[in-house]
N, C-alpha and C positions, 0 to 999 in steps of 0.2 A: 521404498525403504527398504534396506535389507533386513534381516533377522536380527542382527546386533542392533542395528537402530531401533527396531521395533521393540525389543526387551528393554534397552534402555528407556525408551518412552513409558512403557508400563512401570519401570521401577520409579520414575519420576512421578507419574500421577499417584503411585501408591505413597510415596513419600509426600506429596502435596496433600493428600487425604489425612494421613496421620497428622501431620502439623495442624491442619484445620480441626481435624478431631480433638487435638489436644487441646486448642483454644475453646472449642465447643464444650468439652469436658468442664473447662474452668467456669464457664457461663451457666453450664446446668447445674453444676454443685453449688455456685453462688445462689442461685434464684431458690434451689430445693433447700438448701440450709436456711434460706431466710424463711421459708415456710414452718421450718422446725424451731429456730430461735426467735421468731417474731410472730406467734400464734395471734388470732384475731383479738383477744383479750390482753394481749401485751400493752403495758401502760408506758409506752415510749412516745415520745414527742414526734411530730412529723414536719417536714419541710415540703411545701409545694410551691412550684414556680410555673404556673401554667403556660406561660410564654414559651418555654422550651420543654414541657413535656415533664417535668420532674415531680415526682411524687414519692419520698422516701421517708422512712421512719430513721430518726438520728440514734447513734449508738455511741457510747463511751468507751467501746474495746478497742476497735481498730478500724482504719480505713478500708481493709480487706472485707468487711462486713458491711460495706455501703457509706452512707454520709456519716463522718465522725466528727464529734465536737471535741475540739481540743482542750487538753487537759487545764490549760491556763484561761480557758473562756469563763466567761459570766453566762448566767441565765437572762433570758430576756426581761428587759425593763430594769436590770440591776447593774448594766454596763455592755460593752462591747461584747458580741458573739461571733466566735470563729469556727467555720465549718469546712471540713475537707472532704474531697469526694475524688475518685479516680476519673480520669479521662478516657481511658482504654481499659478493659477487662474489668471483672468483679463488679458486673452490671453498668459500668460507664456511666454512673449518675451525673457527673458533671461534663459529659461529652461535648454538649451544646452550649456550654457557659459562655463561649466567645459571641453566641448570639444576643446575649442581653444587653439591652439599650436603656440608658436614662429614661425612667418613668416606669420600667417594668415593674411588678410587684411580686416580691418574695413573701410568703406566709408561713410562719412558724404557729403549729398547734400544740401548746405546750401546757400539759398537765398542770394545775396549781397556779398557773399564770393566766391562761387563756389564748385567745387568738392574738397573736402579735404580726402586724404588718409592717412590712419594709419596702421603701422605693430605692430602685437601682439609682445611684447617683453616677458612679464612672467604674471605668475597668483600667486596670494599671497591669503592665508586664514588669516584672522584677526578676533579679538574678535568684538561682535556686538558694541561694545563702542569705536571701534577705530576711532581716529579723523585725518581724512585726510588732509594733507596740500598741498594744490595748489598754483601755482606760476601765476603770472599776465604774464610775458613776456618772461622770461629767457633771459633777456638782448637783446631781439631781435632777438635770434637764433630759426628761426623756427622749425629746426630739434632737439631742446631740449624740444619741447614741446609735452605734453603728453595728451593721452586720457584715463579715467578711466571707465570702464564699471563695474557697482557694482550690486551684487544681493546678496540674502540670502543663507546661506550653512549651513548644507546639505540641500537637497530637502525637502521642508516642514517643515522647522524648522528657527526660528530666532536667534541661538544660535550663530552663526558666520556670516561674510560677506566674499563673495569671490570677489576679484578685479582682473579684466584682465586689465593689462596695456600696451598699445600701443604707440608707436613714430611717430610723425608726419613724413611721407616719402615723400609725393607728394602733389600738387595741381593742378588744372586744371579747364576747363571750366565747369559749372553746366550742369547736365544732365536734361534738362526740362521735358523730358518724364518720368523719374524716380519720379518728383514730383508729377505727375498725376496719377500714377497708384495706383491700390488699390487692391493688391492680396488676400485680406481678406474679399473682399465685400460680399461673400456669405457664410462665415464660419457659420454664425448664423444658416441660413437654413440647412447646411450640418449637424450641431450638432442635430438639432431638428429631421432629417430624420433618424439619426443614432439611436437616441435614440428611435425613435417609431419603427424602424426595430428591434431593440434589445429587445424591449418590447414585439411585436408581436412574436417574435421566442420562447421567454421565456413562453408567455401566451400559445403558441400553443403546447409545450412539458409538459406543467404543466398538470398533471392529477388530475381529481375530480371536484366536482361541485365548487370549489372556484377558478376554471379557470377564471369565469366571474369576480372575484374580482380584479384578477391581471390584466386582461384587461381593466377592468374599470380604476383602478389606472394608468395604462399607457397612455390610452387616456386622461384622466383629465391632466395629467402633459404635455402630448404632446400639448394639446390646450392652456397651460400656456405658453409653448415654444413659440407656434406661434403668441400669443399675445405679447411676447416681442421682436420677430421677427419684429413685425410691429409697436410697440410702447414702444421702450426702454426709460428706465428712466437714468438720469445722472449717470455714472459709480461710481462717488465718492459719491453719494447719497447710491447707492446700496452698495456699499463697506463697507460704515458706518453700513448700516442696517445688513450687514452679518459679521460684526467685531466681535460680541458677539461669535456667532457660531464658527468662526475662530479661536478665543482666547482659547475656550473651547478645541477644536480639535487639536491646536498647529499648524495650518497651515497657511503658508503666501505665 
Protein backbone atom coordinates (compact mmCIF):
# COMPACT_ATOMS: atom_id res chain seq x y z
CA UNK A 1 0.00 0.00 0.00
CA UNK A 2 1.49 3.34 -1.01
CA UNK A 3 1.33 6.52 1.08
CA UNK A 4 -1.67 7.86 -0.85
CA UNK A 5 -3.68 4.67 -0.28
CA UNK A 6 -2.66 4.66 3.37
CA UNK A 7 -3.91 8.19 3.90
CA UNK A 8 -7.14 7.40 2.04
CA UNK A 9 -7.73 4.39 4.29
CA UNK A 10 -7.24 6.57 7.35
CA UNK A 11 -9.75 9.12 6.06
CA UNK A 12 -12.29 6.36 5.42
CA UNK A 13 -11.83 4.98 8.95
CA UNK A 14 -12.19 8.45 10.48
CA UNK A 15 -15.37 9.13 8.48
CA UNK A 16 -16.76 5.72 9.52
CA UNK A 17 -16.14 6.55 13.19
CA UNK A 18 -17.82 9.93 12.78
CA UNK A 19 -20.93 8.34 11.23
CA UNK A 20 -21.07 5.63 13.90
CA UNK A 21 -20.48 8.29 16.53
CA UNK A 22 -23.33 10.42 15.23
CA UNK A 23 -25.81 7.62 15.67
CA UNK A 24 -24.26 6.68 19.00
CA UNK A 25 -24.85 10.27 20.13
CA UNK A 26 -28.48 9.96 19.01
CA UNK A 27 -29.00 6.88 21.17
CA UNK A 28 -27.02 8.26 24.12
CA UNK A 29 -29.05 11.45 24.06
CA UNK A 30 -32.30 9.48 23.77
CA UNK A 31 -31.66 7.31 26.81
CA UNK A 32 -30.20 10.16 28.86
CA UNK A 33 -33.15 12.40 28.09
CA UNK A 34 -35.54 9.65 29.15
CA UNK A 35 -33.88 9.72 32.56
CA UNK A 36 -34.66 13.44 32.72
CA UNK A 37 -38.17 13.33 31.25
CA UNK A 38 -39.23 10.12 32.98
CA UNK A 39 -38.09 10.21 36.63
CA UNK A 40 -38.89 7.23 38.84
CA UNK A 41 -42.12 8.74 40.15
CA UNK A 42 -43.38 9.77 36.72
CA UNK A 43 -47.02 8.71 36.55
CA UNK A 44 -46.87 7.36 33.00
CA UNK A 45 -48.32 4.17 31.58
CA UNK A 46 -46.00 1.30 30.70
CA UNK A 47 -46.08 -1.21 27.84
CA UNK A 48 -44.37 -4.54 28.45
CA UNK A 49 -43.80 -7.27 25.86
CA UNK A 50 -41.61 -9.92 27.52
CA UNK A 51 -41.26 -12.11 24.42
CA UNK A 52 -39.32 -9.39 22.56
CA UNK A 53 -37.78 -7.56 25.50
CA UNK A 54 -39.91 -4.41 25.42
CA UNK A 55 -40.41 -2.37 28.59
CA UNK A 56 -41.25 1.25 27.77
CA UNK A 57 -43.15 4.12 29.25
CA UNK A 58 -45.84 5.45 26.93
CA UNK A 59 -45.79 9.13 26.01
CA UNK A 60 -48.30 11.39 24.25
CA UNK A 61 -45.69 13.83 22.94
CA UNK A 62 -43.75 12.24 20.10
CA UNK A 63 -42.53 8.97 18.63
CA UNK A 64 -39.04 10.43 19.06
CA UNK A 65 -39.47 10.03 22.82
CA UNK A 66 -40.18 6.30 22.68
CA UNK A 67 -43.52 4.52 22.45
CA UNK A 68 -46.14 7.08 21.46
CA UNK A 69 -49.90 6.76 21.92
CA UNK A 70 -51.74 8.12 18.91
CA UNK A 71 -53.86 11.23 19.47
CA UNK A 72 -56.95 9.40 18.16
CA UNK A 73 -56.39 6.39 20.42
CA UNK A 74 -58.63 5.43 23.29
CA UNK A 75 -57.40 4.38 26.69
CA UNK A 76 -57.52 0.66 27.56
CA UNK A 77 -60.97 -0.87 28.27
CA UNK A 78 -62.64 2.11 26.56
CA UNK A 79 -61.90 1.21 22.96
CA UNK A 80 -59.03 0.43 20.62
CA UNK A 81 -55.52 1.51 21.65
CA UNK A 82 -52.89 2.55 19.08
CA UNK A 83 -49.17 2.69 19.91
CA UNK A 84 -46.33 3.74 17.61
CA UNK A 85 -42.61 3.10 18.01
CA UNK A 86 -39.42 3.44 15.97
CA UNK A 87 -37.82 0.31 14.60
CA UNK A 88 -34.44 1.99 14.29
CA UNK A 89 -32.95 4.92 16.23
CA UNK A 90 -34.43 6.66 19.28
CA UNK A 91 -34.11 3.50 21.35
CA UNK A 92 -35.62 1.28 18.62
CA UNK A 93 -38.43 0.11 20.94
CA UNK A 94 -40.22 -1.82 18.19
CA UNK A 95 -37.13 -3.24 16.48
CA UNK A 96 -38.21 -6.85 17.12
CA UNK A 97 -41.91 -6.35 16.53
CA UNK A 98 -41.71 -8.77 13.59
CA UNK A 99 -40.91 -11.57 16.05
CA UNK A 100 -44.31 -11.39 17.74
CA UNK A 101 -46.50 -14.42 17.08
CA UNK A 102 -50.11 -15.30 17.89
CA UNK A 103 -50.51 -16.00 21.58
CA UNK A 104 -47.77 -13.62 22.78
CA UNK A 105 -48.91 -11.30 25.56
CA UNK A 106 -48.66 -7.51 25.64
CA UNK A 107 -49.29 -5.86 28.99
CA UNK A 108 -50.22 -2.26 29.67
CA UNK A 109 -49.82 -0.91 33.21
CA UNK A 110 -52.22 2.02 33.15
CA UNK A 111 -52.78 4.31 36.16
CA UNK A 112 -56.49 4.68 36.84
CA UNK A 113 -57.31 1.55 34.81
CA UNK A 114 -55.06 -1.23 36.09
CA UNK A 115 -53.09 -3.98 34.39
CA UNK A 116 -54.53 -4.68 30.94
CA UNK A 117 -53.38 -7.76 29.02
CA UNK A 118 -53.68 -8.24 25.29
CA UNK A 119 -52.97 -11.39 23.26
CA UNK A 120 -51.38 -11.09 19.83
CA UNK A 121 -53.80 -12.14 17.10
CA UNK A 122 -52.02 -11.38 13.83
CA UNK A 123 -49.50 -9.17 12.04
CA UNK A 124 -50.21 -7.20 8.87
CA UNK A 125 -47.94 -5.35 6.44
CA UNK A 126 -49.68 -2.34 4.89
CA UNK A 127 -48.70 0.65 2.71
CA UNK A 128 -47.30 3.70 4.47
CA UNK A 129 -50.47 5.59 3.45
CA UNK A 130 -52.75 3.05 5.14
CA UNK A 131 -55.52 4.69 7.17
CA UNK A 132 -56.22 2.71 10.33
CA UNK A 133 -59.83 2.69 11.46
CA UNK A 134 -60.25 2.40 15.21
CA UNK A 135 -63.37 1.97 17.31
CA UNK A 136 -64.38 3.57 20.57
CA UNK A 137 -66.16 0.85 22.50
CA UNK A 138 -67.22 -2.14 20.37
CA UNK A 139 -70.67 -1.86 21.98
CA UNK A 140 -69.17 -2.29 25.43
CA UNK A 141 -67.67 -5.73 24.72
CA UNK A 142 -64.18 -5.60 26.25
CA UNK A 143 -63.10 -8.76 24.48
CA UNK A 144 -63.58 -7.10 21.10
CA UNK A 145 -61.23 -4.25 21.90
CA UNK A 146 -57.89 -4.27 20.12
CA UNK A 147 -54.36 -3.01 20.65
CA UNK A 148 -52.44 -1.90 17.55
CA UNK A 149 -48.63 -1.79 17.66
CA UNK A 150 -47.34 0.08 14.61
CA UNK A 151 -43.84 0.56 13.23
CA UNK A 152 -42.03 0.96 9.92
CA UNK A 153 -41.27 -1.93 7.57
CA UNK A 154 -38.80 -3.17 6.50
CA UNK A 155 -36.07 -2.21 8.97
CA UNK A 156 -34.61 1.18 8.05
CA UNK A 157 -37.33 2.04 5.55
CA UNK A 158 -40.57 4.01 5.58
CA UNK A 159 -41.98 2.19 2.54
CA UNK A 160 -44.56 0.22 4.51
CA UNK A 161 -46.02 -0.20 7.97
CA UNK A 162 -46.08 -3.28 10.18
CA UNK A 163 -49.14 -3.55 12.41
CA UNK A 164 -49.36 -6.14 15.17
CA UNK A 165 -52.94 -6.57 16.33
CA UNK A 166 -53.75 -7.92 19.79
CA UNK A 167 -57.07 -8.67 21.46
CA UNK A 168 -57.88 -7.56 24.99
CA UNK A 169 -57.78 -10.75 27.06
CA UNK A 170 -57.82 -9.80 30.75
CA UNK A 171 -57.53 -7.00 33.29
CA UNK A 172 -56.25 -6.90 36.84
CA UNK A 173 -54.70 -4.78 39.54
CA UNK A 174 -51.93 -2.45 38.45
CA UNK A 175 -48.33 -3.40 39.18
CA UNK A 176 -47.02 -0.32 41.01
CA UNK A 177 -43.48 -1.68 40.97
CA UNK A 178 -43.48 -1.85 37.18
CA UNK A 179 -44.42 1.83 36.98
CA UNK A 180 -41.30 2.75 38.94
CA UNK A 181 -38.82 0.55 37.07
CA UNK A 182 -36.37 1.94 34.54
CA UNK A 183 -34.25 -0.90 33.07
CA UNK A 184 -32.76 1.52 30.52
CA UNK A 185 -31.37 3.92 33.12
CA UNK A 186 -27.72 3.16 32.30
CA UNK A 187 -28.04 2.44 28.58
CA UNK A 188 -26.48 5.78 27.59
CA UNK A 189 -23.31 5.01 29.56
CA UNK A 190 -23.19 1.48 28.17
CA UNK A 191 -23.23 2.85 24.61
CA UNK A 192 -20.47 5.35 25.38
CA UNK A 193 -18.30 2.65 26.97
CA UNK A 194 -18.85 0.20 24.10
CA UNK A 195 -17.98 2.88 21.54
CA UNK A 196 -14.79 3.76 23.44
CA UNK A 197 -13.77 0.12 23.80
CA UNK A 198 -14.37 -0.57 20.12
CA UNK A 199 -12.43 2.54 19.13
CA UNK A 200 -9.48 1.65 21.34
CA UNK A 201 -9.32 -1.85 19.84
CA UNK A 202 -9.35 -0.47 16.29
CA UNK A 203 -6.70 2.12 17.21
CA UNK A 204 -4.50 -0.54 18.81
CA UNK A 205 -4.49 -2.75 15.73
CA UNK A 206 -4.24 0.15 13.28
CA UNK A 207 -0.66 0.24 12.07
CA UNK A 208 1.36 3.27 11.11
CA UNK A 209 1.79 6.86 12.19
CA UNK A 210 -1.89 7.68 11.61
CA UNK A 211 -2.88 5.50 14.54
CA UNK A 212 -2.89 8.66 16.66
CA UNK A 213 -5.37 10.26 14.24
CA UNK A 214 -7.78 7.38 14.77
CA UNK A 215 -7.25 7.46 18.53
CA UNK A 216 -7.83 11.21 18.67
CA UNK A 217 -11.07 10.82 16.67
CA UNK A 218 -12.30 8.11 19.04
CA UNK A 219 -11.48 10.14 22.16
CA UNK A 220 -13.14 13.30 20.83
CA UNK A 221 -16.34 11.46 19.92
CA UNK A 222 -16.29 9.67 23.29
CA UNK A 223 -16.05 13.06 25.01
CA UNK A 224 -19.12 14.18 23.06
CA UNK A 225 -20.96 11.02 24.12
CA UNK A 226 -20.12 11.65 27.76
CA UNK A 227 -21.33 15.22 27.43
CA UNK A 228 -24.73 14.03 26.20
CA UNK A 229 -24.83 11.39 28.93
CA UNK A 230 -24.72 14.25 31.41
CA UNK A 231 -26.42 17.07 29.50
CA UNK A 232 -29.00 15.60 27.07
CA UNK A 233 -31.25 17.74 24.92
CA UNK A 234 -34.92 17.18 24.18
CA UNK A 235 -35.20 14.04 22.04
CA UNK A 236 -37.61 15.75 19.65
CA UNK A 237 -35.20 18.64 19.11
CA UNK A 238 -32.39 16.20 18.41
CA UNK A 239 -34.60 14.17 16.06
CA UNK A 240 -35.43 17.33 14.12
CA UNK A 241 -31.73 18.17 13.80
CA UNK A 242 -30.96 14.66 12.59
CA UNK A 243 -33.93 14.60 10.24
CA UNK A 244 -32.04 15.79 7.17
CA UNK A 245 -29.40 13.10 7.53
CA UNK A 246 -32.00 10.41 8.18
CA UNK A 247 -33.94 11.42 5.06
CA UNK A 248 -30.78 11.34 2.98
CA UNK A 249 -29.88 7.86 4.26
CA UNK A 250 -33.48 6.58 4.17
CA UNK A 251 -33.44 5.62 7.86
CA UNK A 252 -36.43 5.73 10.21
